[in-house]
C-alpha positions in Angstrom: 165.1 67.6 85.7 164.0 70.9 87.1 161.2 70.6 89.6 158.5 73.2 89.1 157.0 74.7 92.2 153.2 74.7 92.6 151.3 77.9 92.1 150.9 80.0 95.3 147.3 80.9 95.9 145.8 83.7 98.0 143.4 81.7 100.1 143.7 82.7 103.7 140.7 80.7 104.8 140.0 77.4 103.0 138.9 74.7 105.4 138.2 72.1 102.7 141.2 72.7 100.4 139.6 70.8 97.5 138.4 73.9 95.6 140.4 76.2 93.3 142.2 78.8 95.3 140.8 82.3 95.2 142.3 85.7 94.8 140.7 89.0 95.4 140.4 91.2 92.3 139.1 94.7 91.9 140.7 97.8 93.5 141.0 96.7 97.0 137.6 97.7 98.3 135.5 95.9 100.9 133.5 94.5 98.0 136.4 92.9 96.2 135.1 89.9 94.3 136.8 86.6 94.7 137.4 84.5 91.5 139.2 81.1 91.0 142.9 81.4 90.4 144.3 78.7 88.1 147.9 79.9 87.8 149.5 82.6 85.7 152.1 83.0 83.0 154.7 84.1 85.4 157.0 81.9 87.5 155.3 79.7 90.1 151.9 80.6 88.7 152.2 84.3 89.7 150.9 87.1 87.5 153.4 88.7 85.0 155.4 91.7 86.2 153.2 94.1 84.3 150.0 92.7 85.8 151.5 92.8 89.3 152.4 96.4 88.8 148.8 97.2 87.7 147.4 95.4 90.7 149.8 97.3 93.0 148.7 100.6 91.5 145.0 99.6 92.1 145.8 98.7 95.7 144.9 95.0 95.6 146.7 92.2 97.3 144.5 90.5 99.8 143.0 93.6 101.5 140.3 91.6 103.2 142.7 89.1 104.6 140.7 86.3 103.1 138.8 85.6 99.9 135.2 84.5 99.5 133.2 84.1 96.3 130.2 86.4 95.8 127.5 84.7 93.9 126.2 86.6 91.0 128.6 89.6 91.4 130.0 91.1 88.2 132.2 93.8 89.6 134.4 94.6 92.6 132.5 97.9 93.0 129.3 97.8 95.1 127.0 100.8 94.5 125.7 102.2 97.7 122.2 103.7 98.2 123.6 107.3 98.4 125.4 106.9 95.1 128.8 106.1 96.7 131.0 103.1 95.8 132.0 100.4 98.2 135.4 99.2 97.3 137.2 102.3 96.0 139.7 103.2 98.7 143.1 101.9 100.0 143.2 99.3 102.7 143.2 100.5 106.3 143.9 98.6 109.5 140.3 98.8 110.6 139.0 97.1 107.4 140.8 93.8 108.2 139.1 91.0 110.1 139.4 91.4 113.8 139.8 95.2 113.6 136.4 95.8 115.2 137.7 94.5 118.4 140.3 97.2 118.6 140.1 101.0 118.9 136.9 102.6 117.6 137.1 104.4 114.2 135.5 107.8 114.0 132.8 108.8 111.5 135.3 111.1 109.8 137.7 108.3 109.2 134.9 106.1 107.9 134.2 108.6 105.1 131.1 109.3 103.1 130.0 106.8 100.6 131.9 103.8 102.1 130.3 100.6 103.3 131.1 98.6 106.4 131.5 94.8 106.3 129.7 93.3 109.3 129.9 89.7 110.5 126.7 88.0 111.7 127.4 86.9 115.3 123.9 86.1 116.3 120.8 85.0 114.4 117.6 84.2 116.4 114.1 83.6 115.1 111.8 84.2 118.1 108.7 83.7 116.0 107.8 82.6 112.5 108.9 85.1 109.9 110.9 87.4 112.1 114.7 87.3 112.9 116.9 89.2 115.3 120.4 89.6 113.8 123.3 90.7 115.8 126.1 92.1 113.7 129.7 93.1 114.5 130.9 95.7 112.0 134.6 95.7 111.2 134.5 99.5 111.6 132.4 101.1 114.3 129.1 102.3 112.7 128.5 105.9 113.5 124.7 105.6 114.0 122.3 107.3 116.3 119.1 105.9 117.8 116.2 106.2 115.4 118.4 106.3 112.2 118.1 103.7 109.4 121.0 101.8 107.9 121.1 100.3 104.3 121.9 96.5 104.5 123.2 94.3 101.7 123.8 90.5 101.7 126.2 88.9 99.2 123.4 86.5 98.5 121.8 89.4 96.6 124.5 91.7 95.5 123.5 95.3 94.9 120.1 95.0 96.5 120.2 97.3 99.5 117.4 97.4 102.1 116.9 99.8 104.9 116.6 98.7 108.6 116.7 100.7 111.8 119.1 99.4 114.5 117.2 98.3 117.6 119.9 99.5 120.0 121.7 102.7 121.0 125.5 102.6 120.3 127.2 99.9 122.4 130.7 99.8 123.8 131.5 96.7 121.7 130.1 98.3 118.5 127.6 95.5 117.8 124.3 96.3 116.0 121.0 94.6 116.4 118.5 94.4 113.5 114.9 93.2 113.5 113.8 91.8 110.2 110.4 90.5 109.1 110.3 88.3 106.0 108.0 90.3 103.6 105.9 88.3 101.2 107.8 87.9 97.9 110.7 89.8 99.5 114.0 88.3 98.3 116.4 90.2 100.7 114.2 90.1 103.8 113.4 86.4 103.2 117.1 85.7 102.9 118.0 87.6 106.0 115.4 85.7 108.0 115.6 82.2 106.6 119.0 81.7 105.0 121.7 83.9 106.6 123.6 82.2 109.4 126.2 83.3 112.0 129.6 83.8 110.5 128.4 85.3 107.2 129.2 88.8 106.2 126.7 91.6 105.4 127.5 95.1 104.3 126.2 98.3 106.0 126.0 101.6 104.3 126.0 105.1 105.9 123.2 105.8 108.4 120.3 108.1 107.4 118.0 110.2 109.6 114.4 109.1 109.6 112.8 111.9 111.7 112.8 109.7 114.9 115.4 111.5 116.8 115.0 112.1 120.6 113.3 115.2 121.8 112.6 116.7 125.2 109.6 115.8 127.4 107.8 112.6 128.3 107.4 110.1 125.5 104.6 108.0 124.1 106.2 105.4 121.8 103.8 103.4 119.5 105.4 100.4 117.7 103.8 98.0 115.3 105.7 94.8 114.4 109.4 95.3 113.7 108.7 99.1 113.9 109.7 98.4 117.5 113.4 98.5 116.6 114.0 102.3 116.4 111.7 103.0 119.3 113.6 100.5 121.5 116.8 102.3 120.5 115.3 105.5 121.8 114.4 103.8 125.1 118.0 102.7 125.4 119.2 106.2 124.7 117.1 107.5 127.6 118.3 104.7 129.8 121.9 105.7 129.1 121.3 109.2 130.5 118.1 109.3 132.6 116.8 112.8 132.9 113.6 112.4 134.8 111.2 111.9 131.9 108.6 109.2 131.8 108.4 106.8 128.8 105.4 104.7 127.8 106.1 102.2 125.0 103.1 100.5 123.4 104.1 97.4 121.5 101.6 96.1 118.9 101.5 92.6 117.6 98.8 90.4 116.1 99.0 87.7 118.8 101.1 87.0 121.9 103.3 84.7 119.9 104.3 87.6 117.6 105.5 89.7 120.5 109.0 88.7 119.4 111.1 90.9 121.6 109.3 90.2 124.9 112.4 89.1 126.9 114.4 92.2 126.1 111.4 94.4 126.8 110.8 92.7 130.1 114.5 93.3 131.1 114.2 97.0 130.2 111.0 97.5 132.2 112.4 95.7 135.3 115.6 97.8 135.1 113.9 101.3 134.8 111.0 102.5 136.9 110.3 105.4 134.5 109.4 103.0 131.7 106.0 101.5 131.2 105.5 98.9 128.5 102.0 98.2 127.2 101.4 95.2 124.9 98.6 95.5 122.3 97.2 92.5 120.5 95.0 93.1 117.5 94.0 89.5 116.7 94.5 87.6 120.0 91.1 86.4 121.5 92.8 85.5 124.7 94.2 88.9 125.4 92.8 91.0 128.2 90.3 93.6 127.1 92.6 96.4 128.1 95.2 95.2 125.7 93.0 94.1 122.9 93.1 96.3 119.8 95.6 98.0 117.4 98.6 99.7 118.9 97.5 103.2 118.2 94.0 102.7 119.7 95.6 101.3 122.9 98.2 104.1 122.9 95.5 106.8 122.9 94.2 105.4 126.2 97.6 106.3 127.7 98.0 109.7 126.0 98.8 112.7 128.2 98.9 116.3 127.1 102.6 116.8 127.8 103.8 113.8 125.8 105.8 113.7 122.6 104.4 110.9 120.4 106.5 108.6 118.1 104.9 106.1 115.8 106.7 103.4 113.8 105.3 100.4 112.0 104.0 99.1 108.7 102.6 101.5 106.1 98.9 100.7 106.8 99.6 101.7 110.4 101.3 104.9 109.5 98.8 106.0 106.9 96.2 107.4 109.2 98.3 107.9 112.4 98.9 111.6 112.0 95.2 112.4 111.5 94.1 110.2 114.4 96.7 111.9 116.7 95.6 115.4 115.6 92.0 114.5 116.2 93.0 113.3 119.7 94.4 116.7 120.4 98.1 116.1 119.9 99.8 119.2 118.5 101.4 118.7 115.1 104.9 119.6 116.4 104.7 116.7 118.9 104.0 114.0 116.4 106.9 112.1 115.0 106.6 109.5 112.2 109.4 108.1 110.1 110.2 109.9 106.9 109.9 108.0 103.7 113.4 107.3 102.3 113.6 108.6 98.7 114.1 106.2 95.9 117.4 107.9 95.0 118.8 106.9 98.4 118.2 103.2 98.0 118.3 102.4 94.4 114.8 101.1 93.8 111.6 102.6 95.2 111.2 104.8 98.2 110.1 103.0 101.4 109.8 103.5 105.1 112.4 101.7 107.1 111.5 98.3 108.5 109.3 97.5 105.5 112.1 96.5 103.1 111.7 93.6 100.7 
């Protein structure tokens, strides 16, 4: 009697071993969808020769190094906010797990329209409804302080949301995101309440938001998670101090919602050119000098030579420019985040940090 060998499966990471093995299908992109493999018509459960040739031409064959089911995904292609496709290029060394710990990959090698898988290595919830996520992209993300990055979770395939990294580029390539769970927001709620360390997210190409660093002393006004891009600007100044003074006004409803207090305290203790001013709009226990909305408190610290940046929720941004102009700030010294067009994110233009 001829003993038949068991089908070989492409499951590189299967701690349980009791589920159907998975193979990656598609054309070898980062967004390859994993589907159950139940054997084939070829020997040892492998695909027929013709099918293997077709897969070879498409560039498949375990490009990710492991396989993972993507709930609700119908195609191996992931459409990026800028119109590109994630999953349409051959495998590269930097796309495999662990590659992010090696040599950095340049923006030119990353290529336009590609997405970057990023593993969640830290997930903290410093206060209700807000999470700080630390991501380690498999390829170094070519972002600059103040830019926004589209983020997708496989829990909601194809639903990209914009967030601004809260850090300047780091030697280890990690990226920190500040996410508030928006009412009825599926993606933001999932990032805050469901995502855990070890999961993969996908990051699209960074986009400018109008919050790039300019010369002169700075007055930075942050509301809620609008703190993220402004903290990144502070880190950029800290990386190359040039004698400028920086005042960062951080707005929150109450002291409990001052979610990044520890990191801000470390920055202020490390740099004598930095002054951090908390502003509490709904905290009856706050000192009178710090009681009010962030922009009102910021105007008390305004000097004629400062360049002003404001980032926060849409109600805060709505009247900021007019208030600053009325306070005597020249129009060319006012910096607010640009509204990202609907064509750049797939559904409805928004300001960064207000994604659903």
